[in-house]
N, C-alpha and C positions, 0 to 999 in steps of 0.2 A: 086650826092648824093641827097637823099630826104630831105625834111625839118626836120623831126624828128631826122635824123642822124646828120645833121648840128648843130641842137640845142644841141644834146647830146655831141658832140665833144667839144663845147665851155663850156658846163656846167661841164664836167668831166675833162677838160684840157687834152684831148687825143691827145698828140703831134704826135704819130706815124701815126694816121689816118689823122691828119691835114696836115702833110707833105707828105702823100701818100707813105710811105716806103713799100718796098716789104715784109719785115719781119713782118709787122703789121698783127696780128691774128684777126680773126672775133670776134666781140663783141656781148654779149647777148643782146637781145631785152628786153626792160622794158615796163611794163604796164603803160600807161600815162593817167592821168586825166587832163582835160583842165586847163591850168594855172600852170602845174607842173614846167615848165622851165621859169616861169615868164610871159608868154603870150606875150613876145615881139618879134615882127617879125624881129628885128635887129639881133637876135641870129641865124637866119637862112640865113644870107647873105653869099654870096660865099666866100670860103677860099682863092681862087686865085684872086689877084688884079693886075691891070695894073701897070707896072713899065717900066724903061728904057730898060731893057733886055727882055721885054715881060711880060707875066702873071706869077707871082710867089707868094709864101706864105710869110707872114710877118716874120721878123727876130725874133719876140718874141717867135714863136713856136720852133725855134732851141734852144733858151735859156731854155725853159721849157723841151725840150727833154734831154738836157745835165743834168739838175738837176734831172730828173726822173731816168736817167741811173746811175747817181752818187749815188743814194740812195742805202743802203744795201739791198741785195736780201733777200727775206723771205716772208712768208705770212703776209698780212696786219693785223694789230691789231687795233680794234676799228676804222675802216675806216669811215671817215666822209661821211654822206649821205646828200641828198638834203633836204632842210628845208621844212617842211610841208608834206613830203611823209609818207604815212601810211604803216606799215609793213603788208604783206599778212599773214605771220605766225610769231608768237612770241614764243621765247624759253628763258628760264632763262639763264643769263650769268654767267660764271665761272670766277671771277676776283681773281687774285693771285699776288704774288710778281713778277712773270714773266711778267704779264700785266703791272704792274707799271714800270718795267725796260724798256719795249718796247716803252713807251710814254715819257721817259725822254728826254728832249731837244726838244721835238716837240711842236710847238706853239699850244695852246689850246684856243679857243675863250672863253672869260669871265674870264680868269685867272687874268688879270690886274685889273678887278673889284673886284675879291674875295680876292686878296692879302692884301689890306688895312683893310678889315674886319677881317682877321685872326690876323693881328698885333694888331688891336684895342682890340679884345677879349683877346688876350694874355696879353696885358698891363693892361686891366681892372681887370682881375682875377688873375694876378701874375703867369701865366703859364710859363713853362720852354721853352727853345729853342728846346729841343727835341720834346716837344709836338707840337710846331709850325711846325717842319719838317714833323712829322708823319701826322698831319692833312692836311698839304699842299699837301702831296702825295694823300691822299684820296679825297681832293677837286679837284685836277687835274684829278684824275681817274673818278670822277663823271661828270666833265665837258666833258671829252672825251666820256663817255657813252652818254651824251646829244647829242653830235655831231653825234655819231653812230646811235642814234635813230632818227635823223633828227627833233628833237623837239626844239621849241623856249625856252620852260621852261621844266625842267626835272620833270617828274611825281614822286611824293614822294615815292610810293611803290618800285621804282627801287633802292632806297637806301638800300634795304634789301640785294642786291648783294655785297655790299662793305664788305671787310674783317673786318674792325674795324672802330671805331669812327663814326658810322652812326648818332648818336644824335648830335655830334658837326658839322658835315657836313650839317645836316639839318638846324641848326640855322644859319650857315654862308650863305648858298644859299638862305635862306629866307631873310637875310639882303641885299643880292645883287639883289633880284627879279628874280633869275634864277630858282626858284623851284616852281612847280605847287603843292600847298598844297593839301592834301587829305581832304575829308569832316570831318574826325575825326583825331586829332593829333596821329601820329604813334610813336612807340617806337621800337628801334633797339637793345637794350641791352637785352640779354637773361637771365640775373640774376636780382636780386633786384637792383633798381636804385642806383648807387654809389653816394657817397656824393661829387658830382661835383659842383664846385662853379657856373658855368655858366648855370646850370639847376635849376631854382627856383621852377618850378611846375612839378614834375616828373609825367609822364604818367603811369598809372597802367599797370602791365603786363597783356597780354591777358589770359583768362582762358585756362589752358591746357586741351587737350582732352584725351580720352582713348588711351593708348599706351602699348607697350610690354616692359617687363623687358629686359634689355640688356643681362643678364646672363641666366635666366631660361625661357625666352620668355612667361612668364605668363602675361595675360592682366590685366593692372591696371586701376583703375578709374581715372577720371580727377582731383580729389581732391589731389592726391598724387604728390609730387614734386620729381624731379630727374629722372634718367634713370634706377634705380634699385628698386626692391621691398625691403621691410624691411628685410625679411630673407636673401636675397642675400647680402645686406649691412653688416649684422651680420657675414655672412660667410667670407666676405672679411677681416674682422678684426681678425678672428680666424685662417684661413687656408692660406697656401701659394698658389700662382697662378701657373698655368702650363697648360699642354695639357691633356684633359680628355681622358681616355682610351676607353670610349664607344662611345661618340658622336664626338670625335676627334676635338673639338674646342679649340682654344688657349686662354691663359690669363684668365683662370677661376680658382677660388679657389677650391682646390681639397682636398678630404679626402679619403684616401685609393685608390688614383688614379682616382677617379670619382668626377664629379661635383655634385652640390647639386641635380639637377634634375635626373641624371643617377644613383645616389646612391640608390634611392628608388626601382630600378629595378634589383638589384643584385641577389635576390632569383629567380626571373623570368628568368634571363639570364642563371643562372646555370642549371635550370631545362630543358630549351629548347634553346640551342645556335642557333643563326641564323646569316646569313651574314649581314643583315641590321636590325638595331634596331630602333624602333620609340618610341616616348613619347606621352603622352596624352595632349590635350589642357587644360590649367590651367587658371583659372580666380582668381586673387588675390582680394578677397572680404574682407571688413573690419571686418566681423564677422567670427567666426570659433572656433573650439576647441583649447585651448591653449596647448602648449607642442610640443614635437617632432613629425614630420610627420611619419605616419605609413608606413612600407614597404609593397610593393605589393606582395602578396603571389604567389607562383608558381601554386599550385593546391589547390583549395578550394572545399570542399564538397558542393554539391548543397543544398540549404536551403530547409527545410521541408515546403511544401506548407501549408499555413494556409487558410482555406476557408473563414475566416473572414477578411482577408487582401486583399484589392483590388490592382489594379495597382498604380504606383506612380502618384500622381496628379501633374499637372503642376501648378506653381504659377501664380498668377494674373499678366497679362501683359507679361508672358514669351512666346516667339514664338518658333516654331519648326525650327530646323536647316535644316532638310530634311523632306519633307512631304511624307508619305507612306500610302497606303490604308490598313485599318485594316481588319483582318480576325476575325470575331466575333464568329466563330464556337467553338473554345476552351472555350470562355467565357460562351456561352450558355450551353455547355456540363458540365462545372463546376457548373453552377447554376441551372441545370435542376431539381434537387431533393430538391431545396430550395424554399421557398415562398419569393416573392419579398418584402413582407411587413417586413420580418425579416432581410433584408440586412442592415448592419451597414453603416450609412450615416453620413457625416460631417454636421455641423450646417447649412451652406448655402445650401447644397444639400437637407437637410430635409425641409427647408423652401420653396425651389423651388417646390418640389413635393407636399407639402401641398397646396401651392397656386394653382397649376394646379388641384388638387383634389377639392378644393372649387369651382373653375370656372366650371369644367366639371359637377359636381353634380348640380350646379344651372342651367345648360343648359338642364338638363333632357335627356341626351344622353345615351342610353344603352351601347354604345361602349366605354364609357369613361375609363373602366378598362384597355383596351388595351393601351390607352395613358399613364395612370399612371404607368403601368408595364414597358413600354418602357423608360419613363423618369427616373424611379427608377434605371433601369440597367445602363443607361448612366451616371447618377450622381454617382452611386456607383463605376463604373469602371474608369471614367474620372474626377470626381470631378465637382464642380459647380463654381470654381474660374476662369476658363478660358472659352473661346468661344468654342461651339460645332461645329463640321463640319457637314454640311448637308448631305454629302455623308455617314458619319458614321451612322446617324439616319436611312437612307434608307437601308443601307447594313444590319443593325441589324434587321429591320422589315421584310426584305425579307426571313430571316431564320426561322421565326416562325409565323404561322397564328394568334397567340394570341398577336401579337405586331402590332402597327400602327405607321406610320411615319408622315403623312400629318399634322395632328392637333398638334403633338408635335413640328414640325418645325415651324408652325404658332405661337405657344405659345412662343417658344424661340426667334423667330424673333421679336415679339412684345416687348420682354424684352431686345433686343440688345445682345443676347447670341448665335446668329447663324451666321456662316460664310457660305454664300450661294455658291452653286456649279453651275456655268453657264450651265453645261451640263444637269442638271436636269430640267432646265427651257426652254429648246428648244421646239419648236412646234413639236408635234408628227408627223404631216403630213410632215413637212419639213425634219425631220430625215429620214422618210421612203423614201422620194424623193431622198435625197442624197445617201441613201444606194442602191436604185435601179439603179440610174445613175452611181454610182461607179462600178457596175458590168459590164457595157458596155465597148467595146473597147475605147481607148483614144479619137480617132477622133469623133466617134459617141457620146461619153459622153460629149465632149465639145460642140457639136452642140445642144444636148438636154439641157445642162445647159444654153446655150444662149437663147433657147426657153423659159425656165423657167424665166429667167431674163426679157424677153420681157413681159410675162404675169404678172410679178410683177411690171411693169411700169418702168423698167430700160433700155429700148431700145432706139433707135434713135428718136422715136416719143413718146411724153408724152401722157399717157392715164391712166385711173383709174386702180389701181393695183388689181389683183384678189387674192383671198385667197388661202392658201396652200391646203385647203380641195378640192377646185375645180380643182386645178392643179393635185392633187393626183388622182382624178377620171379620168382625161384625160390620165395621165401616166399609170394608171392601165389598161386602154383599149389598150394602145400602147405597153405595156411591152411584151406580147407574140409575137407581130409582129416584134418588134425591135430585139428580141432574135432570131427569125427565120431568119430575114434578115442577121444578123451578122454571124450566123452559116452557111449560104449559101455562105459566102465569101465577102459580102459587107462590105467595110471598112469606107465608108462615105455616108451620106445621099445625096450627090450630084449625086450618081449613081442611085438613085431611079427615075423611069420613071412613066408615067401615067399608064402603064400596070401593074406595081407592085402594085400601089395603088388600081386599079380596081379589080385585082385578089384577093387582101386581103379582100376587102369589099364584094365581091360576095360570099365568102366562109361563110358569116354569114347572119343571117336573124333577122328581128324584131328590138327590141331596141338595141341589141348588135351591129348590123350593123350600126344603126344610131349613136351610141356613138363612134364607131371606125371612121366613116366618119367625124364626127365633130372634133375628136381629130387630125386626119390626116390633115384636112384643117387648123386647128389652128397651127399645128407644121410647115407646109411648108409655110404658110402665114407669120409667124414670121421670118423664115429663109430667105424668099424672101425680107422682109422688112430690115433685117440686111445685105443684099447683100451676103449671104452665098451661095445660089443657084441662078442661072440665070433665071430659069423659074419654076413656081409653078406646080408640076405634079398633084396636086389634084384640080386644078381650075375647071375642068369639072366633078368632082366626085359628083354624086347626093347624097344628104343627106336623102331625103325622108320627109314625112309628120311628123312634130314634134308634132302635136296636133291631138288627136283622137276625136271621137264624145263623148260628155259628156253622161254619163249614169245615170239614176235615180235609186233610191233604192226602191225595192218593198214595197208597203204600209203595207203588213202584217209584214214585218220586222221592219218597223218604229214604229208600234204600241207597246207601252210599253217599248220604248227605254230607257227612263229615269229611269224606275223602275228597269231595269237590270244593271244600272250603280251603282257599289257597294259603292262608296265613294263620299263625297261632291266635291272633286276635279274632279272626273270623270263626275258628273252631270254638273258642270260648263263648262267643256271642250266640252261636247255634245251640250250644249246650244250655246256656242260661235261658234261652227262649223255648227250645223244643223239649227240654227235660224239666225245667223248673218253672216254665210259663211266666217268666218275669216280663212285665210290660216293657215295650220298646223305649218309652220315654224315661224309664227308671235306670236303664242300663248305663247311659253316659254319666249319671250322677253317683254311681257306686264309688266308694272310697277304698283306698288300699288298706287303711287301718281297720275297716269293717270285715276284711277277709282274714280268717284264722285257719291256716292249713293244719295247725296242730289239733284244733278242736273240730275241724271239718265243718265250719259254719261260715255263712255270709249274711250280713245284715243289710237289708234294703231300707233306707230312710224314707218314710212317707209322712212328711210334716213332723208332728210330735210323736208319731207312732213308729214302731220298728217291726219289720217282718223278717224272721230268721229262716234262711234256707239251709237245710242240712245236706251238705254236699256228699254225694256218694263217691266211690273210688274213681269212676270214670271222669266226672267233672273235676275231682281233686287233681287228677293228673293233667288235665287241660289248663287249670288255673296255675299249677306249678310251672308248666312249660311256658305259659305266657309271662309269668314273673321273671323267669330266667332269661327269656328273649328280651324283655324290656330292660333288664339290668345291663345286658351286654350291648344293646343297641344305644341306649341313652343313660350312661352311668351317672351323668351330672344332673339328671332330671329331678326336680323337687315338686312336681305336680302331684297333689294328693289324690287325684282321681285314679281309679284302678285301670281304666282304659285310656291310653294316650296315643297320639299320632305324631308324625314328624313335625307338624305345625304347633301342637299344644304341649309337647314334652318339655321343651326348653323355654316356653313362654313365661316370663315372670308374673303375668296376671293369672296363671293357672286356670285356664278355661277348660271346660269339658269338651269331649269330642262331639262332633255334629252328627245328627241323624243321617245325613247324606253319606258320611264316611262309614257308618255302620252298614247301611244298605249296600255300599260298594264292596264290602268284604263278605257279603252273603253270596251263596251260589245263585246263579241266574235262575229266575223263575220263582223265587221264594221271597216272602215278606215276613217281617217280624210279627205282625198281627196274625197272619195266617198260621205260622208255626205255633203261636201261643194258643189260638183257638183250637187247633188240632190236638194239642196236649191236654187241655182241660176237657174237651169233649171226649177224648179217649178214656180219661179217668172216670168221667161221668158214666160212660157205657159199661165200664167194668164194675164200679161200686154202686152207682145210683144213690150215693149218700151225700146230701148237700153239706152236712157238717164236716165231712172229711175234705171236701173241696175247699171249704172256708179255711180249715186249719192248714191244709197242704199248700195252697196258692195265695192265701191272704186276700181273698175276694169277699165281697159283701154277700149278705143273705139273698138279696134280690138277684144278683148275678149268678150265684150258685143254683138257685131254683130255676133260673132261665136255662142253664146248661143241662140240668137234670131233666127238665121238661122237653128239651130238644132231643136228648138221648133216649128218653123213655116216655114217649107221648101217651102211652096207655095209662100212666100213673097220674095224669092230669084230667081235668073235667072237659077239656077241649079236645075231644077225640075227632080225628078226621073221618068224614063220612064217605 
């Protein structure tokens, strides 16, 4: 035998296995922690020892075997476990009179210590012999549970399982030192503390929680005592108990053959008999109309709709049992011929709409009436005592162009009255990517998702995560090709070869071909990195020249460029692009705090780097004119960006202006990239110094050499022939 089995035989007095009997059945293995059996190597010594007749087992094992076989058969009750062993799973014990009878006559550790304490308590308080016998049974039962738990001291919460006299057993075990007291004294009597002489400081009853009435199943608050609500207790006093004819429950007070709950449904049951009858959930609140409960009618005429009455408003703090998406079409159809200013509102709803009205009027936003109209309808129909669902606001605004949702949601969120919907705050590019990938076959979709994860920086190798907008441009170029491949029978991207990629790229020309080639190389490079494909089929796929030759803008078009810019915003954008060659994507991100008119500088943030523009007098005047115009037009704007529009100036989210808006303010026929290339190329023609271009415009060495080579081709090795 192995060492653990030898130790287990001695620890458990397993005489059948010690003697090696043929009828010995296999024993279950136990999970052991170091030191469970005492950590003594003597417990693992061999069972067979040398004797006159050879090697044999000690005589004490035969004695243990006879005692074990003489014990009455039956399942073990509260079998003693090893001291210090922790239970893997704990379940509450069911202790009854049968359990007490099963341990009668069995020696229990600690009983000899507890018996004098019981006798001393009985003598001190003048308790009867019957009390001593009853408490002695409970103490022996508690000590047997202690052995079954394998504990040195019995945890106090286990005394809850005792049938009776838990408080007396607690005091006795505390006196013997065999009880592990709880952090707070516990109480085991379910009623008010009896006038018991040995309890000098009664522990208060724990506060009862909400529970159901035993008869009508109505939910009662924690302040009420007992197992029945007040009406059911009154019925018990007036009516005899029996079996209800409707719900078929026993021992309920009946009137006319029905219990108190089912009696309210007798008209409804007569009108439409059914095989199974149900009852409504009832909450027994302390407030209500006095008198007898009203019967539930069978058929009730539909109430006449009053246009001045809105839906039932939820009380403050009341939560919905089931959440459902609202359909606002009937509400708008009902209110279509009415003015939103005439809708009857409650006091809190009226104050809420007036607060938004004052705020939006002060911001001088012409679209504020849409926000007021939306909030008025919401407050009229739902009330202002509960939280508004963000989905409800957006669903309402989608049905009418004269309603708006964004600023209403921002206003409610700032007051803590909005429950946000996570689906409405997802990135639009991310949602588009998930939609496109979901339409692909499962295997291809999983491979494309893995590529997206790699681009997001979640692959095997750490790198900077790309934005979903860039990933969307890649996937938009790949979507027609992936669809064509899957329609042709390809089930996984492992089947793609170099010929597939080359044929797909050769069918396109220009920028479309370059975009597809870049996207394919990115896709299969990521799959090769994640060990999905063994070889990259696009490794030899040519991408082409990514940089064209910069072109200058004709001089006749540049003449009078600023005069054709219609707004102060457009003139400042022209100056930043045509004079300082600022990239178009950096202009919306400029911050007002980075512009210093006193020092004549403007900082452009490029990641962790900064590029300082030294503003000359001309650009200085345009920037000053724009700031003056912005302050007079939107005095309440807190947007930190230098350039704002009517849509972004008062938006609490402080978004930057869009590129579409910048192009709309440029004179017709010009682009931001064209003006920037013309400015850098003009400087390269005059100086021919790449270092000056790098310092002046903040461009890289490679870009500066590219412009100098275009302006002065004779200084390069690639001379035209």
